[in-house]
N, C-alpha and C positions, 0 to 999 in steps of 0.2 A: 265414528261411533268404534270402526277399528283402533281409530289412534287412542282412544279411550282405552280400549282392551289393553292395546301393549303398553300402556303407560301402567296400570293395574298390575300386568305382568312384572316389570319392571321393579318396581315397588315392592311386589310379594315376593321377589328372588334378592331382594339387596339387605343384605347381614347388617341389621340393624338392635335384632334381639339378644337379649344374655344368652349364656349359653345355659340348657335344661344340666337336672343332676347327671341325669342321662349322659348326653355329651361328654359331661365334665371326665364324666367315671369312665369314657369309653376313649378319652384323649389320657387319660392316667393309665391304662392299662398300657397303650400305646409308645408310655414313655414322655408324651407331650406336659409336662408339668412350666409354671413359673417357677424356671430356677436359674440364678446367678452364680457361673462358676469362681468369680472374683469373691465371692462371700465364703466359699468353701476355700481357697488360696487364702486369701488376708485373715481366718479365724486361725486357720493352720497355722501360720507365722506368729501370730499372736498366739497362741499358747505355744511354742517352741521357745518363743525371746523369753514368755511369762518365765519360763521353768528354768533358764539358762539365767537371768536376773535374779530369781529366787537362789536358786543352785550355785548359779557362777564359781563364787568364793570357794566353794566345795569342791566344787568339781575341778578346778583351776590347781587349786593343792594338792589334790589326791592324783591328779595327773603329771603333776612335777613329782612328787614323793615317789609315784610307782616311776617314771624313768632315772630316776635317782639311784633307785631299787635296784632296777634291773642293769644299767649301767656299771654299778661299781661291783654288781655280781658277775658281771662279764670280765671288768677286771682282774675279781680277784679269781677266774673259774677258767677265763680263758673260753675263747668260742668253738665248739665243737655241736656235731650232730646231736647228740643226746642233751646237751645244755640248752643249745636253738628251740629243740622238743618242746622239752618242758615250760624254758619262759614264753614260747609262744600262746600255748594255752593256758598258759596264769593269764599273759597279757589280753589274749580277749576276752578269758572268764572278767579281769577287771575293765575291760571298758565296755564290755556288757552291763554292769554293775552301775557305772558313769552314765551310759547314752541312754540306759534302759528308758528311763524317766522321760528323756525329750521324745524316745521314737512313743514310749505311750501316750504323752501326749497331744502328739500329731496324730495318732489313730483315733484318741475320743475326740479330740479335735473335728477331725472330717468328718466320723459318724455325725455327731453334734448337730453340725451343719447342713449334712441333709436332710436329716430328721424334722429340723428346723423350719425348713423350706420345704419339701415334702412328703413329708413324714417317711414310714417304709415303703419304701415303693424296688420292685425289682422287673427287671422287663428288659426283653431283648431285643427288641421290637426297633430300635435305634441302631444297635450291630448288627442289622440284616441288610446281607450284598441286597442293592437295586439298584436295575439299571440305569430307574431314571437320576442317579446319582450323579451319574457319570455325562450327561443330556448340557452339554457345551452352553447352549442358549440359556439353559436355567443356572446356569453357573454363572455364565457373563452376569445375567440378571442378579445375582444374590448380590456379587462382587460391586456394583453400582447402587445395592439397594440403601433403603434408608438405615435401615438393619448396621449395613457396613459404616454409614457412614457415624453412625454412632457408636462405633466399637473403634473408631478412628477418631472421635472425640474422648472417648474414655482411656485410651491409650494414651492422650497427649498429657490428659489428668492426672495419670497415673507418674508420668515422667516428670509433670512438674511439681506436682506434690511430693513425691519422693525426693526426686533432686532437692524440694526448700529444706525439707526433715533433716536430709541428712546433712545440708550445707547450715543450717539451723545448728546443730548437734554438733558438728565439730569445729563449727565457730565459737558456742563456747564453749571449748576445751582446747582451743586453741594454745593457749598456755602451756598449759601441760606435754601439749604436742612436740612445741618448740623447743623444749629440754627433754628430747628421748631421747635425743646421741647423748647426755651429758648424765644422766642415770644409768643404773645398772640392766641389764638384760631380764633380768626377772621381774624388775617391775618395771620396764617399759614394756613387755608381755604384757602385764597386767592391766597397764594402764589403756592398750591397745585394745587388748577383750574387751575390757568398762564399755570402752568408745563404740566398741565392733556393739556389742551388745544392747546400748541401748539405741546408739541407731537402728536397726534391725527390730527393736520394740517399738520406738515410734513413728517409723515409717509404714510396722505391723498396723498401727491404729488410723494412719493415715488411710491406708489403701480401702480399713474396715468400712470408714467416710464412703468411699468411692461406691463401695462395694454395695452399702446397702441403697445411694443411690440409683446403683444400676438393678438393683433387685425390683425397687418398686419402678421401673421403667420395663424391665423384663415382665413382670404381672400387669402393664398397663396392656406390652405386647402381647401377651400369650391371652388377655381377656379380650382384645380388636379380633385375635387368629381365630378365636374359637364360638365369636358370636355366629348368631344362626338369623334366617328368613322366615317370616312369617310361615312359609312354604315348606321350609326343615322341619319346622314345628310340628306342622300338622301330618309332614311325611314320617317324622319318629312317633309321634302318637298312631298312627294307622300300623306304624310295624311294631307296635309294643301293646298298644290294649286290640290289635284288628279293625280293619277296616270296616266301619258302619254298616254297611250292606251286608255282608260277610256275614256278622254280626246279628243283624237282624233276620238275616237268612235262618241262621243259627237256634235263634229266639224263635221261630217259626215252626221251627223242626221240633224245637225240643215240647214247645206245646204241640202240636200235633200228634207225637209221640203220647203224651200224658193225656189228653184225649181217648187214644187209643187205649190205653192200659184202664183209664175209666170205666169207660164203656163196656170194656171187659169184666169188668168186677161188678155191673150193675144186676145180672144173673143172681147172683149171689145175696143181695140186697133184701132185708126182711118190709122193707116198706118204700114207697115211692108218693112224698105227700107233697099235693101239687096250688098250683093258684088258682085255677087251670090250666091257662092257657100261659100266660109268659114266666113260670118261673118252677122249675122240679126239683125236688132233690131228694137223692136216696138212700136210706139210712140201714145201715146192718149192726146188729148188738151182740158182741162175741163176747165174755167173759173174761177168755183164754187174751184176748188181744187189748182188752180196755175195760173200765170200769160200769162205761156209760155207753150207749150208741153215737158211730162216729158216723160221718158222711163218706159215703164210699160215692157219689157224682154228684155233682151239681151242673146248674145251666138254662141259660134264661135265652125263651123267642128261640131259634131256630136251633140249638140244643137242646133246650125243654123238652120240647115236641119229640127229640130222637129219646132221649131219655126213654120219656113213655112211651115209644112206641117199643125199645129192646124189653122193657116192662111189660109190657101186655105182652111180647111174644115168649117170653120167659114165666108167665104166669103169677109176675111179681102186683102184688096189692097196692093198687093208688086209691090215698084218700086225699082228697080237696079239703085243704082248709089254708085260705089265701093268708093273710096274716103271719101264721105259723110260717107258713111257704115263705113269704117275703124275706120276715126274720132273719130264720136258719141260714138262708143264703146270702145275707147280708153280715151276719156275726157267725158261723160257724165256716171253721176251712175245711179243704179237701184233703180226706183222710186223717181229721184229727176229731177229738171227741165233742158231742154239741156243749154249750155250756150250760150250767149249770139250770138257768134259770126258764131253760126248757124242759127239764127233766119230768114236769108231773105231765107237762101236756104232751110229748113222744110216750109216755109211761102209755096214757090211755090207749095213745093210739096204736102202738104193740099189742097194746092188750087186745084190742078189739081185733087187731090182725094173728093174734095166736090163736085166739076164739073162732075166729073165721077158719082158720087153718087144722083147728083141733088140736092144737098145740098145749094151749091149758084144760 
């Protein structure tokens, strides 16, 4: 029997269940999300080299023209402090215009890469200082963990893919590379710039492919890490919804308070309709509160006896009507006006009560 209980506890503690929405939300607040840094890097590189590929000729010609203009300016006006200040300011402005699209592409790509993976998220939890991060035993475990092996394989794949892409592009342009020494400096620079951009662009595409595989792994690893045991789910439910035992006690206390309020209103009732032993319904008619008589109190068996006892002590008239008492108990809600189908029967009883009390 003890062995069976231990087995039950083991399986209850085993993390086999998918994380609940609350667990996911809590993990997100702590900065724990399925995210691949390689996606950010590859998307950034792809955006930058795409801009360079599209605007490369313009940027190259503009930069070359800029260098020629300012070299000519220095040749004619000479090197002095005043000229240097003016030229440096102008150069910085021009360089900002040339490189601005590249920086803008990198910024937008970085934001989009993060949003696509985790949405809009800001958390300082992951950068907070924690002493447990300095634990050498945990650090040793991280070095020889499955994640470390995956990171090693990923690095090998990156080197292999990027190396192959770079070799392939250079091999395709080998004829142009071999004659670089035979062409002008301007043409050689243009060729080298074009080859460099092409190598960077295709390498970024290769890295993006690896990054997508890495993202799938990170998502799988994240889902595995946030799995919950059946006991975790029960504990979360207790914490969020409240312990069932405590909730039942609260409901019991609420019922007791409602019963006390109900008993306090019986002395103001106009009439109590009884079964006579099993049911008791206390009614009151107040034009300012409701258009029809409403239920002040109702009960069955012990509660019915208590209603009748309080009514008797406070000289509230009791009328025996077995079918009406049972029907009102079933269909009339506490504090609510009686259903229309009972208007005639209750009106006759109230007329009798008012006549007895001399109110008619």
